[in-house]
C-alpha positions, 0 to 999 in steps of 0.5 A: 170160626175158621174150620180146618180143611176136610181131609177128603178134599184133594189139593191142587198143585202150585207152580213150585210144587209142579216144578219139584215134581217134574224134577223128581220125575227126571231124576227117577228116569235118570236113575233107571235109564242112565245113560240117556240123552236129553231127547230120550228123557223127554220121550220117557217122561213126557216133558217138553225138550225145553223143560228137560233142558231147564231141569238138566241145567239145574242138576248140572249146577248141583254137580249131579250129572255126568255127560258122555258122548254116545258111541252110536253112529248116526247121521248128524250130531252125535247125542250127549248121554247123561248119567248121575254123578256117582262121584258127587260125594259119599253117603252113610247107611247105618243099621242099628240092631239089638246086637250090632251097629253095621255101617256102610259108606257108599258113593252116590250110586250106592256102591259100597266103598267101606264097611264097619261093624261094632257090637251093641247092646239093646240095654245101652242108654240113649246117650251112650248109643248116640255116642257110639253111632257118632264114633263109628260114622266118624271113623268111616267117613272119608274126610276128602269127600263131601258127605251128602247124607246119612240114612239109618235103619232101626227096629220100629216103631218109628216116625220116619217123617220126623226121624224119631225112634218111638220105642222098639221092644227090648231096646232099653230106654229108646223112646221118642228119640229124635235120632235123625236130628241128632245125627244130622246136627252133629255131622252137618248133613241131612239124616233120615231114618226108617224101620229096619225091615222097611229099609231092607225092603227099599235096599232090595228094591234099589240094589238087590233081588227086587231091582226089576219089580215095583211091588215086593214084600221083604220079610226079615227073620231073626230076633224078631219078624219084620217086614217092609212092603214096596208098592209102586216103587215106594214104601207103603206105610199105612196110616200109622207106619205099620203096614205090612207088619207080618210079624204081628199077624195072628197065626195061632189064636190061642198062642203065646202072649206077644209083647204087642199085647196080642196072642199067637203073633207070628213072631212068638212062633218063628222068631229065633228066640221062640225057636230056641225056647222050643229047642231048650224045652225039648232038651236038644243040643243046639245053641243057635239055629245053625246047630238045630239045622245040623241036627235036622240033617243028622235025622234028629226027629225032635229037631225036624219037628221044630223046623217043620213047625216053623215052616208050617207057621211061616208058610201060612203067614206068607200065603196070607201075605200073598192074598192080602198084598199080591206082591210080585216078589217076596224076599226073605232075609235075616239070620234064620234064612242064612242058618237054614239053607233050604228055608227059602226053597221049602217055603216057596214050594209050600206057598205055591198051590195054597195062594188064591187062584193064579197067584200061586203060579206067579208069586216068586219067593227068593232069598235076599241078594244083599244078605247082611248088608240089606238094612244098611244099604237100604238106609243108603238108598233111603238117603239117596232117594231123599236127596234126589227128591229134593236136591236143591234142599239137600245139596249145595251148588258146586262152587263156580270160578268167576270168568275173570279169575279163570282167565287171569294169569294168577289163576293159570300160574299160581 
């Protein structure tokens, strides 16, 4: 009987895979270093000039490159600089949360061109939810531009490889929903999805606070506590796509029961529902975290105790995260961050000095640079990154005009 391959055996790379890897290396270098000459690409990637020429020819066939002459003065022929063609088409990024559908349409460089938002209820059926997503995306898409791909960020857990929503807590009947396939088939383009916090982390890495960092932790503080960990310029997922789930780390061993089945998870102590439950228990006159913060500023001691309790638990969780993951940067986002203006600075001060050794001096904790757009722009980044990873599979070559037709009088004078 033929036995399966042992999982511990490393696999070699065949020529098509090596070629695909090299193309991906060139595209990543272009994205980070553009505009750059062909010789500059060769130096940056370690590939030969002949390989770079072959790769750039392929990218030009897909209309992914723009060439501009260098402005530098030098002896001999002035080099041509290459950049990615941001006008290649449009990309859609979707955030589907328990309360809204937030959609961004961007160019191929991730620059937002339009936004649209609609209310959404987590109890909405899958059928009605999909219909709403299709409606909002269709309303935002520019019919005059090629649609290149769609990215979606949604509360986890998800199977990002298959594009399946596995069953987010408090999300109605959304279990084992092949969301990426459904949207992709409807719009006729590739579609990818990820956990909303991981998407936001990717967005901050590409377009936000973490553009110059290869290792960062994004923490989302809103109705739940989510997180995404970027390591080596990629989302680190772990064996079951649960790596970095800081919201379900145990902070209080005898604490409240969590939906995950554990007790004392961070989410049960510092999420907005948990905070407002404590507000109601204490009889405070506050309808939301912003109201609570106003009471804090007014000197209400009960309100101050609620906020300090949240800061204590959050700082403990972040200290653990620093010691476990050693990120260069922690980015905080979500409604709670926007409602409490001093949250980021306060936590940064509390974490410094409590982390392991010299880590406490180097760690930076900052507020999200993308704000409410973090997940949707992260979904845009996810789509663009997948397209760049396999441009031949995701894009159609640009149409070519036969030389005979281009030279004919009819073509010149229709």
